[in-house]
C-alpha positions as CSV (number, residue, x, y, z in Angstrom):
1,X,15.7,-23.3,-16.2
2,X,16.1,-23.4,-19.9
3,X,13.5,-23.9,-22.5
4,X,13.4,-27.0,-24.7
5,X,13.3,-27.7,-28.4
6,X,11.5,-30.3,-30.4
7,X,13.3,-32.5,-32.9
8,X,12.5,-31.1,-36.3
9,X,14.5,-31.2,-39.4
10,X,16.5,-34.4,-38.8
11,X,13.2,-36.3,-38.7
12,X,11.3,-34.5,-41.3
13,X,12.5,-36.3,-44.4
14,X,11.4,-39.6,-43.0
15,X,8.0,-38.2,-42.1
16,X,7.6,-36.7,-45.6
17,X,8.4,-40.0,-47.4
18,X,6.2,-42.0,-45.0
19,X,3.3,-39.8,-45.9
20,X,3.7,-39.8,-49.6
21,X,1.3,-42.7,-50.3
22,X,-1.4,-41.0,-48.1
23,X,-1.0,-37.7,-50.0
24,X,-1.2,-39.4,-53.4
25,X,-4.5,-40.9,-52.4
26,X,-5.9,-37.5,-51.5
27,X,-5.8,-36.3,-55.1
28,X,-4.4,-33.2,-56.7
29,X,-7.3,-30.8,-56.6
30,X,-10.0,-29.4,-54.4
31,X,-13.6,-29.0,-55.1
32,X,-15.7,-26.1,-53.7
33,X,-14.7,-24.7,-50.4
34,X,-14.0,-27.7,-48.2
35,X,-10.5,-29.2,-47.7
36,X,-7.5,-27.6,-49.2
37,X,-4.3,-29.7,-49.2
38,X,-0.8,-28.3,-48.7
39,X,2.3,-30.4,-48.9
40,X,6.0,-30.2,-49.7
41,X,7.0,-30.1,-53.4
42,X,8.1,-33.7,-53.3
43,X,4.4,-34.7,-53.0
44,X,1.5,-34.0,-55.3
45,X,-0.9,-31.5,-53.8
46,X,-2.9,-28.5,-55.0
47,X,-0.8,-26.1,-52.9
48,X,2.9,-26.1,-51.9
49,X,2.5,-23.1,-49.5
50,X,0.1,-22.4,-46.7
51,X,-0.2,-18.8,-47.9
52,X,-1.6,-19.9,-51.3
53,X,-4.2,-22.1,-49.6
54,X,-5.2,-19.2,-47.3
55,X,-5.8,-17.0,-50.4
56,X,-8.1,-19.7,-51.9
57,X,-9.9,-20.0,-48.6
58,X,-10.5,-16.3,-48.5
59,X,-12.0,-16.4,-52.0
60,X,-14.2,-19.3,-51.1
61,X,-15.5,-17.5,-48.1
62,X,-16.3,-14.4,-50.2
63,X,-18.2,-16.6,-52.6
64,X,-20.3,-18.8,-50.3
65,X,-19.3,-17.9,-46.7
66,X,-18.1,-21.4,-46.0
67,X,-15.0,-21.8,-43.8
68,X,-12.4,-24.1,-45.4
69,X,-10.1,-26.6,-43.7
70,X,-6.5,-26.5,-44.8
71,X,-4.6,-29.7,-44.1
72,X,-0.8,-29.3,-44.0
73,X,1.6,-32.3,-44.6
74,X,4.9,-32.8,-42.8
75,X,7.7,-30.5,-43.5
76,X,9.1,-27.0,-42.8
77,X,7.2,-24.1,-44.2
78,X,9.1,-20.8,-44.1
79,X,6.2,-18.4,-44.3
80,X,4.8,-15.4,-42.5
81,X,1.1,-16.2,-42.5
82,X,-1.6,-13.5,-42.6
83,X,-4.9,-15.2,-42.1
84,X,-7.8,-12.8,-42.8
85,X,-10.6,-15.3,-43.3
86,X,-12.4,-17.9,-41.3
87,X,-10.4,-21.1,-41.6
88,X,-9.0,-24.1,-39.9
89,X,-5.3,-25.0,-40.5
90,X,-4.2,-28.3,-39.2
91,X,-1.1,-30.5,-39.4
92,X,-1.9,-34.0,-40.6
93,X,1.0,-35.8,-38.9
94,X,1.2,-34.1,-35.6
95,X,2.8,-30.9,-34.3
96,X,6.3,-32.3,-34.3
97,X,6.2,-32.9,-38.1
98,X,4.5,-29.8,-39.5
99,X,6.6,-26.8,-38.7
100,X,6.1,-23.2,-39.6
101,X,9.2,-20.9,-39.4
102,X,9.5,-17.2,-40.1
103,X,10.7,-15.9,-43.4
104,X,13.2,-13.5,-42.0
105,X,13.7,-11.7,-45.3
106,X,10.2,-10.3,-45.2
107,X,8.9,-10.5,-41.6
108,X,10.2,-7.0,-40.7
109,X,8.9,-5.4,-43.9
110,X,5.9,-4.0,-42.1
111,X,4.2,-4.7,-38.7
112,X,1.1,-6.9,-38.9
113,X,-0.6,-4.6,-36.4
114,X,0.2,-1.9,-33.9
115,X,-1.0,-1.3,-30.3
116,X,-0.8,1.6,-27.9
117,X,-1.7,4.3,-30.5
118,X,0.8,2.8,-32.9
119,X,3.7,2.9,-30.4
120,X,4.0,-0.9,-30.2
121,X,4.6,-2.7,-33.4
122,X,3.9,-6.4,-33.6
123,X,5.5,-8.9,-36.0
124,X,4.0,-12.4,-35.7
125,X,5.0,-15.5,-37.5
126,X,1.3,-16.5,-37.8
127,X,-1.2,-13.7,-37.7
128,X,-5.0,-14.1,-37.5
129,X,-6.7,-10.8,-38.4
130,X,-10.3,-10.1,-37.8
131,X,-11.9,-7.9,-40.5
132,X,-15.4,-6.4,-40.3
133,X,-17.7,-8.9,-38.5
134,X,-14.9,-10.8,-36.9
135,X,-13.0,-14.0,-37.9
136,X,-12.9,-17.5,-36.5
137,X,-9.4,-19.0,-37.0
138,X,-8.4,-22.4,-35.7
139,X,-4.8,-23.8,-35.6
140,X,-4.3,-27.4,-34.8
141,X,-1.4,-29.9,-34.6
142,X,1.3,-27.5,-35.8
143,X,4.7,-26.3,-34.5
144,X,5.5,-22.6,-34.8
145,X,9.3,-22.1,-34.3
146,X,10.6,-18.5,-34.2
147,X,14.2,-19.7,-34.3
148,X,15.1,-17.3,-31.5
149,X,15.3,-14.6,-34.2
150,X,13.2,-11.9,-32.4
151,X,16.2,-9.6,-32.7
152,X,15.6,-9.3,-36.4
153,X,12.2,-7.6,-35.9
154,X,11.6,-4.0,-35.0
155,X,9.8,-4.4,-31.7
156,X,7.4,-7.2,-30.6
157,X,7.8,-10.7,-31.9
158,X,5.1,-13.3,-31.6
159,X,4.7,-16.9,-32.6
160,X,0.9,-16.7,-33.1
161,X,-1.1,-13.5,-32.8
162,X,-4.8,-12.8,-33.1
163,X,-6.3,-9.4,-33.4
164,X,-10.1,-8.9,-33.0
165,X,-10.7,-12.5,-33.9
166,X,-12.0,-15.6,-32.2
167,X,-8.8,-17.6,-32.0
168,X,-8.7,-21.3,-31.3
169,X,-5.3,-23.0,-30.8
170,X,-5.2,-26.7,-30.0
171,X,-2.4,-29.1,-29.9
172,X,0.1,-26.6,-31.1
173,X,3.8,-26.2,-30.1
174,X,5.2,-22.7,-30.1
175,X,9.0,-22.3,-29.4
176,X,11.9,-20.0,-30.0
177,X,10.0,-16.7,-29.7
178,X,12.8,-14.6,-28.3
179,X,15.9,-12.6,-29.2
180,X,18.0,-15.5,-27.9
181,X,20.9,-15.0,-25.4
182,X,22.0,-12.5,-24.3
183,X,18.5,-11.2,-25.1
184,X,17.3,-7.7,-25.9
185,X,13.8,-6.4,-25.8
186,X,11.4,-8.4,-23.6
187,X,8.3,-7.8,-25.9
188,X,7.9,-11.2,-27.4
189,X,5.0,-13.6,-26.9
190,X,4.4,-17.2,-27.7
191,X,0.7,-16.7,-28.3
192,X,-1.0,-13.3,-28.1
193,X,-4.7,-12.6,-28.7
194,X,-5.8,-8.9,-28.5
195,X,-9.5,-7.9,-28.7
196,X,-10.2,-4.2,-28.6
197,X,-12.7,-3.8,-31.5
198,X,-10.5,-1.3,-33.2
199,X,-11.1,-2.9,-36.6
200,X,-14.9,-2.6,-36.2
201,X,-15.3,-6.2,-35.2
202,X,-17.2,-7.5,-32.2
203,X,-14.9,-8.3,-29.4
204,X,-13.9,-11.9,-29.8
205,X,-12.8,-14.9,-27.7
206,X,-9.7,-17.0,-27.2
207,X,-9.6,-20.8,-26.8
208,X,-6.0,-22.0,-26.3
209,X,-5.8,-25.7,-25.3
210,X,-3.5,-28.7,-25.1
211,X,-0.6,-26.8,-26.5
212,X,3.1,-26.4,-25.5
213,X,4.7,-23.0,-25.3
214,X,8.4,-22.5,-24.5
215,X,11.4,-20.2,-25.2
216,X,9.4,-17.0,-25.1
217,X,10.7,-13.8,-23.8
218,X,7.8,-11.9,-22.2
219,X,4.6,-14.0,-22.0
220,X,4.0,-17.5,-23.1
221,X,0.2,-17.2,-23.6
222,X,-1.5,-13.7,-23.3
223,X,-5.1,-12.6,-23.9
224,X,-6.0,-8.9,-23.7
225,X,-9.5,-7.6,-23.9
226,X,-12.5,-6.5,-21.9
227,X,-15.3,-8.4,-20.1
228,X,-16.9,-9.2,-23.4
229,X,-13.9,-11.4,-24.2
230,X,-14.2,-15.0,-23.0
231,X,-11.1,-17.0,-22.4
232,X,-10.5,-20.8,-22.1
233,X,-6.9,-21.5,-21.5
234,X,-6.7,-25.2,-20.5
235,X,-4.4,-28.2,-20.6
236,X,-1.3,-26.4,-21.8
237,X,2.3,-26.8,-20.8
238,X,4.1,-23.4,-20.5
239,X,7.8,-23.4,-19.8
240,X,9.6,-20.1,-19.3
241,X,13.2,-19.3,-20.2
242,X,14.2,-18.3,-16.7
243,X,16.3,-17.4,-14.9
244,X,16.4,-14.6,-17.5
245,X,17.0,-10.9,-17.6
246,X,13.4,-10.0,-18.0
247,X,10.1,-10.5,-16.2
248,X,7.1,-11.9,-17.9
249,X,4.4,-14.5,-17.3
250,X,3.6,-18.0,-18.4
251,X,-0.1,-17.2,-18.8
252,X,-1.4,-13.6,-18.8
253,X,-5.0,-12.4,-18.9
254,X,-5.4,-8.7,-18.8
255,X,-7.4,-5.6,-19.6
256,X,-6.5,-3.1,-22.3
257,X,-4.3,-1.0,-19.9
258,X,-2.1,0.2,-22.8
259,X,-5.2,1.7,-24.4
260,X,-6.4,4.0,-21.6
261,X,-5.3,4.9,-18.1
262,X,-8.6,3.7,-16.7
263,X,-9.5,0.6,-18.7
264,X,-12.7,-1.3,-18.2
265,X,-12.7,-4.8,-16.6
266,X,-10.6,-7.4,-18.5
267,X,-11.7,-10.8,-19.9
268,X,-13.8,-13.4,-18.1
269,X,-13.5,-17.2,-18.4
270,X,-11.3,-20.0,-17.1
271,X,-7.6,-20.9,-16.8
272,X,-7.5,-24.5,-15.9
273,X,-5.3,-27.6,-15.8
274,X,-2.2,-26.0,-17.1
275,X,1.4,-26.8,-16.1
276,X,3.4,-23.5,-15.8
277,X,7.0,-23.2,-14.7
278,X,10.3,-21.4,-15.2
279,X,9.2,-17.7,-15.2
280,X,12.1,-16.2,-13.1
281,X,13.5,-12.7,-13.5
282,X,17.1,-11.7,-12.6
283,X,17.1,-8.2,-14.1
284,X,17.3,-5.0,-12.1
285,X,13.8,-4.2,-10.8
286,X,13.1,-7.8,-9.9
287,X,13.7,-8.6,-6.3
288,X,12.9,-10.7,-3.3
289,X,11.3,-7.8,-1.5
290,X,8.3,-7.6,-3.8
291,X,6.5,-5.2,-1.5
292,X,9.1,-2.4,-1.9
293,X,10.6,-3.2,-5.3
294,X,9.2,-2.4,-8.7
295,X,6.9,-5.4,-8.6
296,X,6.0,-4.9,-12.3
297,X,9.4,-6.4,-13.1
298,X,8.8,-9.7,-11.4
299,X,7.8,-12.8,-13.3
300,X,4.7,-14.8,-12.7
301,X,3.5,-18.3,-13.6
302,X,-0.1,-17.0,-14.1
303,X,-0.9,-13.3,-14.0
304,X,-4.4,-11.8,-14.1
305,X,-4.6,-8.0,-14.5
306,X,-7.9,-6.3,-13.7
307,X,-9.7,-9.3,-14.9
308,X,-13.5,-9.3,-15.1
309,X,-14.0,-12.6,-13.2
310,X,-11.7,-15.4,-14.2
311,X,-11.7,-18.9,-12.5
312,X,-8.2,-20.4,-12.1
313,X,-8.4,-24.1,-11.2
314,X,-6.5,-27.3,-11.4
315,X,-3.2,-25.7,-12.5
316,X,0.3,-26.9,-11.4
317,X,2.4,-23.8,-11.0
318,X,6.0,-24.1,-9.8
319,X,9.4,-22.5,-9.9
320,X,8.4,-19.0,-10.8
321,X,9.0,-15.6,-9.1
322,X,5.3,-15.4,-8.2
323,X,3.1,-18.4,-8.8
324,X,-0.3,-16.8,-9.4
325,X,-0.7,-13.0,-9.3
326,X,-4.2,-11.6,-9.4
327,X,-5.7,-8.1,-9.5
328,X,-9.5,-8.0,-10.1
329,X,-11.7,-5.3,-11.5
330,X,-14.3,-3.6,-9.3
331,X,-17.5,-5.6,-9.0
332,X,-15.8,-8.8,-10.1
333,X,-14.3,-11.8,-8.2
334,X,-11.4,-13.9,-9.2
335,X,-11.7,-17.6,-8.1
336,X,-8.5,-19.5,-7.4
337,X,-9.3,-23.1,-6.5
338,X,-7.8,-26.6,-6.5
339,X,-4.4,-25.5,-7.8
340,X,-1.0,-26.8,-6.8
341,X,1.4,-23.9,-6.3
342,X,4.8,-24.7,-4.9
343,X,8.4,-23.7,-5.1
344,X,7.7,-20.2,-6.3
345,X,10.4,-17.9,-5.2
346,X,8.6,-14.9,-3.6
347,X,5.0,-15.9,-3.3
348,X,2.8,-18.8,-4.4
349,X,-0.2,-16.6,-4.6
350,X,-0.2,-12.8,-4.6
351,X,-3.8,-11.3,-4.2
352,X,-3.7,-7.7,-5.2
353,X,-6.5,-5.2,-5.4
354,X,-10.1,-6.4,-5.9
355,X,-12.0,-9.4,-4.6
356,X,-10.6,-13.0,-4.8
357,X,-11.6,-16.3,-3.3
358,X,-8.6,-18.7,-2.7
359,X,-9.8,-22.2,-1.8
360,X,-8.8,-25.8,-1.7
361,X,-5.3,-25.2,-3.1
362,X,-2.1,-27.0,-2.1
363,X,0.4,-24.2,-1.4
364,X,4.0,-24.3,-0.5
365,X,6.0,-27.6,-0.6
366,X,9.6,-27.7,-1.8
367,X,10.8,-24.1,-2.3
368,X,13.7,-22.3,-3.8
369,X,16.0,-20.4,-1.5
370,X,14.9,-18.2,0.2
371,X,11.4,-19.5,0.9
372,X,8.6,-17.1,0.0
373,X,5.1,-16.5,1.2
374,X,2.3,-18.9,0.6
375,X,-0.4,-16.3,0.2
376,X,0.4,-12.6,0.1
377,X,-2.5,-10.2,0.3
378,X,-1.4,-6.7,-0.5
379,X,-2.6,-3.5,-2.1
380,X,-0.2,-1.2,-4.0
381,X,0.0,2.5,-4.4
382,X,-1.6,4.2,-6.2
383,X,-4.4,1.5,-6.2
384,X,-7.7,2.9,-5.0
385,X,-9.4,-0.5,-4.6
386,X,-8.5,-2.6,-1.5
387,X,-7.4,-6.2,-1.7
388,X,-10.3,-8.3,-0.5
389,X,-9.4,-12.0,-0.1
390,X,-11.3,-14.9,1.3
391,X,-8.9,-17.8,2.0
392,X,-10.5,-21.2,2.9
393,X,-9.8,-24.9,2.9
394,X,-6.2,-24.6,1.6
395,X,-3.2,-26.6,2.7
396,X,-0.2,-24.3,3.3
397,X,3.1,-25.7,4.4
398,X,6.8,-25.2,3.9
399,X,6.7,-21.5,3.3
400,X,8.3,-18.6,5.1
401,X,4.9,-17.0,5.9
402,X,1.8,-19.0,5.2
403,X,-0.4,-15.9,4.9
404,X,1.0,-12.4,4.9
405,X,-1.2,-9.3,5.0
406,X,0.6,-6.2,3.9
407,X,0.5,-2.8,2.2
408,X,2.8,-2.2,-0.7
409,X,5.3,0.6,-1.0
410,X,6.0,3.3,-1.8
411,X,3.0,5.3,-0.9
412,X,-0.4,4.6,0.7
413,X,-2.8,2.0,-0.5
414,X,-6.2,0.9,0.9
415,X,-6.2,-1.4,3.9
416,X,-6.8,-5.0,2.8
417,X,-9.7,-7.1,4.0
418,X,-8.9,-10.7,4.7
419,X,-10.9,-13.7,6.0
420,X,-8.9,-16.9,6.7
421,X,-10.8,-20.0,7.8
422,X,-10.7,-23.8,7.7
423,X,-7.2,-24.0,6.3
424,X,-4.4,-26.4,7.3
425,X,-1.5,-24.0,8.2
426,X,1.5,-25.9,9.6
427,X,5.2,-26.4,9.0
428,X,5.8,-22.8,8.0
429,X,8.4,-20.4,9.5
430,X,5.5,-18.2,10.4
431,X,1.8,-18.9,10.2
432,X,0.1,-15.5,9.7
433,X,1.9,-12.2,9.5
434,X,-0.1,-9.0,9.6
435,X,1.7,-5.8,9.0
436,X,-1.4,-3.6,8.5
437,X,-4.0,-2.1,10.8
438,X,-6.6,-4.5,9.4
439,X,-8.6,-6.8,11.7
440,X,-7.9,-10.3,10.3
441,X,-10.5,-13.0,11.1
442,X,-8.4,-16.2,11.2
443,X,-10.6,-18.4,13.5
444,X,-11.1,-22.1,12.8
445,X,-7.8,-22.9,11.2
446,X,-5.5,-25.8,11.9
447,X,-2.1,-24.6,13.0
448,X,-0.3,-27.9,13.5
449,X,-1.3,-28.8,17.1
450,X,-4.2,-28.7,19.5
451,X,-2.7,-26.0,21.6
452,X,-3.3,-23.2,19.1
453,X,-1.0,-20.7,17.4
454,X,2.3,-20.0,19.2
455,X,2.3,-23.1,21.3
456,X,4.8,-25.9,20.8
457,X,4.1,-27.6,17.5
458,X,1.9,-24.9,16.1
459,X,2.7,-22.1,13.7
460,X,3.0,-18.5,15.0
461,X,1.2,-15.2,14.5
462,X,3.5,-12.3,13.9
463,X,3.8,-8.8,12.4
464,X,3.1,-5.3,13.6
465,X,-0.6,-6.0,13.5
466,X,-0.4,-9.5,15.2
467,X,-2.8,-8.4,18.0
468,X,-5.4,-7.6,15.3
469,X,-5.5,-11.3,14.2
470,X,-8.2,-13.4,15.7
471,X,-7.3,-17.1,15.7
472,X,-9.6,-18.5,18.5
473,X,-11.3,-20.9,18.3
474,X,-8.9,-22.9,16.2
475,X,-9.4,-26.4,14.8
476,X,-8.3,-29.4,16.9
477,X,-7.6,-33.0,16.0
478,X,-9.7,-35.9,17.4
479,X,-9.6,-39.6,16.8
480,X,-12.6,-42.0,17.0
481,X,-13.6,-45.5,16.1
482,X,-16.9,-46.4,14.6
483,X,-18.1,-48.7,16.1
484,X,-16.0,-48.6,19.3
485,X,-17.0,-52.2,20.2
486,X,-16.4,-55.1,17.9
487,X,-16.1,-58.9,18.0
488,X,-13.0,-61.0,17.0
489,X,-12.6,-61.1,13.3
490,X,-14.7,-58.0,12.6
491,X,-13.4,-54.5,11.6
492,X,-14.0,-50.9,12.6
493,X,-13.3,-47.6,10.9
494,X,-10.8,-45.2,12.5
495,X,-11.5,-41.6,11.9
496,X,-9.0,-38.7,12.4
497,X,-10.7,-35.3,12.0
498,X,-10.1,-31.6,12.3
499,X,-13.8,-30.8,11.8
500,X,-14.2,-29.5,15.3
501,X,-12.7,-26.5,17.1
502,X,-11.3,-25.6,20.5
503,X,-14.6,-24.1,21.6
504,X,-16.4,-27.5,21.2
505,X,-18.1,-26.7,17.9
506,X,-18.5,-29.5,15.4
507,X,-18.8,-28.9,11.6
508,X,-20.8,-31.6,9.8
509,X,-19.8,-30.2,6.3
510,X,-16.9,-28.5,4.7
511,X,-15.0,-27.2,3.0
512,X,-11.9,-28.3,4.9
513,X,-8.4,-29.1,3.6
514,X,-7.6,-32.2,1.7
515,X,-4.3,-34.0,0.9
516,X,-2.6,-33.6,4.3
517,X,-0.9,-36.8,5.4
518,X,-2.3,-38.5,8.6
519,X,-0.8,-41.6,10.3
520,X,-2.6,-44.2,12.4
521,X,-1.2,-46.7,15.0
522,X,-2.8,-49.3,17.2
523,X,-1.8,-51.3,20.3
524,X,-3.7,-54.4,19.0
525,X,-4.7,-55.6,15.6
526,X,-3.6,-54.1,12.3
527,X,-4.4,-51.0,10.2
528,X,-3.0,-49.0,7.3
529,X,-0.7,-46.5,8.8
530,X,-0.9,-43.9,6.1
531,X,-3.9,-41.9,5.1
532,X,-4.7,-38.3,3.9
533,X,-7.3,-35.8,4.9
534,X,-10.3,-35.6,2.6
535,X,-12.4,-32.5,3.4
536,X,-10.9,-32.4,6.9
537,X,-11.2,-36.2,7.7
538,X,-8.9,-39.2,7.2
539,X,-10.1,-42.8,7.6
540,X,-8.6,-46.3,7.8
541,X,-9.7,-49.7,8.9
542,X,-8.7,-51.6,12.0
543,X,-8.9,-55.4,12.1
544,X,-7.6,-58.4,13.9
545,X,-7.8,-57.1,17.4
546,X,-7.4,-59.4,20.4
547,X,-9.9,-59.7,23.2
548,X,-9.7,-56.6,25.4
549,X,-9.2,-53.0,24.7
550,X,-7.0,-51.5,21.9
551,X,-5.8,-47.9,21.9
552,X,-5.7,-46.3,18.5
553,X,-3.8,-43.2,17.7
554,X,-4.2,-40.7,14.8
555,X,-1.4,-38.2,14.2
556,X,-1.5,-35.1,12.1
557,X,1.6,-32.8,12.0
558,X,2.7,-32.4,15.6
559,X,-0.4,-33.7,17.3
560,X,-1.7,-37.1,18.3
561,X,-5.2,-38.0,19.5
562,X,-6.3,-41.4,20.8
563,X,-9.5,-43.5,21.1
564,X,-10.2,-47.0,22.4
565,X,-11.7,-50.1,20.7
566,X,-13.2,-52.9,22.8
567,X,-13.1,-56.4,21.4
568,X,-15.4,-59.1,23.1
569,X,-16.9,-62.4,22.2
570,X,-20.4,-62.2,20.8
571,X,-23.4,-62.6,23.2
572,X,-25.2,-66.0,22.8
573,X,-28.6,-66.2,21.2
574,X,-31.6,-65.5,23.5
575,X,-32.9,-69.0,23.2
576,X,-29.9,-70.4,24.9
577,X,-29.5,-67.9,27.6
578,X,-31.8,-67.6,30.6
579,X,-33.0,-64.2,31.5
580,X,-30.7,-62.4,33.9
581,X,-31.4,-59.7,36.5
582,X,-28.9,-57.2,37.8
583,X,-30.1,-55.8,41.1
584,X,-29.1,-52.3,41.9
585,X,-29.3,-51.4,45.5
586,X,-30.6,-47.8,45.8
587,X,-30.4,-46.5,49.4
588,X,-33.1,-43.9,49.2
589,X,-31.9,-41.7,52.1
590,X,-28.5,-41.7,50.6
591,X,-29.8,-41.0,47.2
592,X,-31.7,-37.9,48.3
593,X,-29.0,-36.8,50.8
594,X,-28.6,-33.5,49.1
595,X,-32.4,-32.9,49.6
596,X,-32.5,-33.6,53.3
597,X,-31.6,-30.1,54.5
598,X,-34.1,-28.5,52.3
599,X,-36.8,-31.1,53.0
600,X,-36.5,-30.5,56.7
601,X,-36.8,-26.8,56.2
602,X,-39.9,-27.4,54.1
603,X,-41.3,-29.8,56.7
604,X,-41.3,-32.6,54.1
605,X,-40.3,-36.0,55.2
606,X,-39.8,-39.3,53.5
607,X,-42.6,-41.9,53.8
608,X,-41.6,-45.4,52.8
609,X,-42.1,-48.7,54.5
610,X,-38.7,-49.8,53.2
611,X,-36.4,-46.8,52.6
612,X,-33.6,-49.2,51.8
613,X,-35.5,-51.1,49.1
614,X,-33.9,-52.3,46.0
615,X,-34.4,-51.2,42.4
616,X,-34.0,-54.0,39.9
617,X,-32.8,-53.7,36.3
618,X,-33.8,-56.7,34.1
619,X,-31.9,-57.7,31.0
620,X,-34.2,-59.9,28.9
621,X,-31.4,-61.6,26.9
622,X,-28.7,-61.4,29.5
623,X,-26.3,-58.6,30.3
624,X,-22.6,-58.2,29.7
625,X,-20.1,-57.6,32.5
626,X,-21.1,-54.0,32.9
627,X,-24.0,-51.7,32.2
628,X,-23.7,-47.9,31.9
629,X,-26.6,-45.5,31.9
630,X,-28.2,-42.5,33.6
631,X,-30.4,-42.1,36.6
632,X,-33.0,-39.4,36.8
633,X,-34.6,-37.9,39.9
634,X,-38.1,-36.6,39.5
635,X,-40.0,-34.6,42.1
636,X,-43.8,-34.2,41.7
637,X,-45.6,-32.1,44.3
638,X,-49.3,-31.5,45.0
639,X,-49.6,-28.8,42.5
640,X,-48.8,-31.4,39.8
641,X,-45.7,-29.7,38.8
642,X,-42.9,-32.1,37.9
643,X,-39.3,-31.2,38.3
644,X,-36.7,-33.4,36.6
645,X,-33.2,-32.9,37.9
646,X,-30.3,-33.0,35.5
647,X,-29.3,-36.7,34.9
648,X,-26.2,-37.9,36.7
649,X,-23.9,-40.6,35.3
650,X,-24.6,-44.0,36.8
651,X,-22.1,-46.8,36.7
652,X,-23.6,-50.2,37.7
653,X,-21.1,-53.0,38.3
654,X,-21.8,-56.7,38.1
655,X,-22.2,-56.9,41.9
656,X,-25.0,-54.4,41.8
657,X,-23.3,-51.5,43.5
658,X,-23.9,-48.0,42.3
659,X,-22.7,-44.4,42.6
660,X,-25.1,-41.5,42.3
661,X,-25.1,-37.8,43.2
662,X,-27.7,-35.1,42.6
663,X,-28.4,-31.5,43.7
664,X,-31.2,-29.0,43.5
665,X,-31.0,-25.7,41.7
666,X,-32.3,-22.5,43.4
667,X,-35.4,-22.4,41.1
668,X,-36.2,-26.0,41.9
669,X,-36.0,-25.2,45.6
670,X,-38.4,-22.3,45.3
671,X,-40.8,-24.5,43.4
672,X,-41.0,-26.9,46.3
673,X,-41.0,-24.3,49.0
674,X,-44.7,-24.5,49.8
675,X,-45.4,-28.0,48.6
676,X,-47.7,-30.1,50.9
677,X,-46.6,-33.4,49.5
678,X,-44.4,-34.7,46.7
679,X,-43.4,-37.9,45.0
680,X,-39.8,-38.9,44.6
681,X,-39.2,-41.2,41.6
682,X,-35.8,-42.8,40.7
683,X,-35.7,-43.9,37.1
684,X,-32.8,-45.7,35.5
685,X,-32.2,-45.9,31.8
686,X,-29.2,-48.0,30.9
687,X,-27.6,-49.5,27.9
688,X,-25.9,-52.9,27.6
689,X,-22.4,-52.0,26.2
690,X,-22.1,-55.2,24.2
691,X,-25.6,-55.9,22.9
692,X,-26.8,-52.3,22.6
693,X,-30.1,-53.1,24.4
694,X,-31.7,-50.4,26.4
695,X,-33.0,-51.5,29.9
696,X,-35.0,-49.4,32.3
697,X,-36.3,-49.5,35.9
698,X,-37.9,-47.1,38.3
699,X,-39.1,-46.8,42.0
700,X,-41.2,-44.2,43.6
701,X,-41.3,-42.9,47.2
702,X,-43.9,-40.5,48.9
703,X,-42.9,-37.3,50.7
704,X,-45.3,-35.4,52.9
705,X,-45.2,-32.3,55.0
706,X,-44.7,-33.2,58.7
């Protein structure tokens, strides 16, 4: 993938002339520290260079501590800006028309600042420098174009750099920050903000939003600091120059590792809603086997290094070596949620040392060749902190391995700790691969079918530690209709759900995966065939069914599940229907047949003038063709102890016939062993399937010891 350029000089003259009238109305001067106007010489402004306006803003701040606003008209400004005062610099006609380019005759005269004890020299086109007390610098609606002339500087080339300052960048385009093909050093950044307090300032923050960064050589957007540095990197488009002979990152948030071998935790904050792509390395040291190669050389879309607790959410990260690479400081947790990570060459998510929660992401999808891992959890020598990842409610498909648990080479590293639950893992070459001695809890995941991992249609469990992966119980698909009985012309809701598992557990709340496609079909009526899971459930509406029973089917991945929907004419109003009685013939000796042997041993016999008497069930407003319910046998003996046997299913047909069976437990037998007498009561509680009315009836019989 190549970077992209914005049309610049060919359109600038038109933009300049179109703005002439507006500039004339602004006036030629500036009052006290407020708005300073910069424009091309063809227009009448107080300042023709941004540098001159910055000098005035610095004097204004010294006099009254007010932060000026510098408005810059359309045109190309060849200046190396050194901003050492609080100020806002904004382009009036949008980023595409106000362009800052380096003055190559002076940019290499002296480095703007140095890092790593002076070993790394930095030469930015725009430099925001925080003197004592810190500086707030805002850049808006500008383009910074390095012209791919990074080879003309001594070491590190940046489009925008901030040092110990609160840097705000919004609506800015940064392009051409590299050596240009065939490339040389890889130390160039689109935007770099470093906060180490070396200039006596308080550690400052970085707010980089709604900007476009491309044609950089190392990192597109990078913030370095400790946990006192807050970052908000949001709404940006970052396009790498890969495949390229260097490894970098689209967005990088890191500690001050160049400052000390054991740096404190890095920045905190958010990286949200960015589009990051094209960070691919083809140099020596980059490679497909990221566990055994020099992983530091691989490129990443988003890379967090020893961060102090950053939330990464809502990003679209694709076509990089590694989509999102995280290592987290001790005591902190990195949150990775609701991102789309797909088509990344070696891994969509690499969770290194430290704690991370990885949830509700869409991972996998169309991939480069070969396909990589969805989530790779691995520690690396000489790390002393184990990787500790909690992976929940993600959709992972189309990868080589959905989740791989590994230990990096060369040398030992702590055994990772991994919990994998409530994910949709299907359509991968392998589901979970464990190549460590860690016990991996992977219960309650969906693997593509109801048979569980390794069965036909489900993803597999592999690796040297496969036996240490627990996957049972696993999520299963069910389909239901609510309600299951309707009348012609009405509708019912069809529900396909994976919020239950193979052990019969149901989960009323999530989180569960979303966005997975589900299809519905019916033998009668019509329904929308396509739906998607939302928190583990997909719904659609069934309508237009004919009288009778329809079979509805929900299909997810390689599994289908069915339910039935009965359609019947509505029952007439009670005023027009005479009361009806369904008579259920209950043959008492038959009903208590399982008791006879015990009763004879206990010398209890049945006393009834009519042992074949009938038990009637009355439907006040009339019954449908069938009634289903339960019948309960209760035994009450002389000691006033009542025993209720487990209810047995009763089906009552229209002709009044019934089927019933019951048995006594050993404890119930013991309770009656010395009874002198007892009462046998048969109670029926039934429900009319169409009207939903509950109907009951009962009959009692006396038993006495003979």
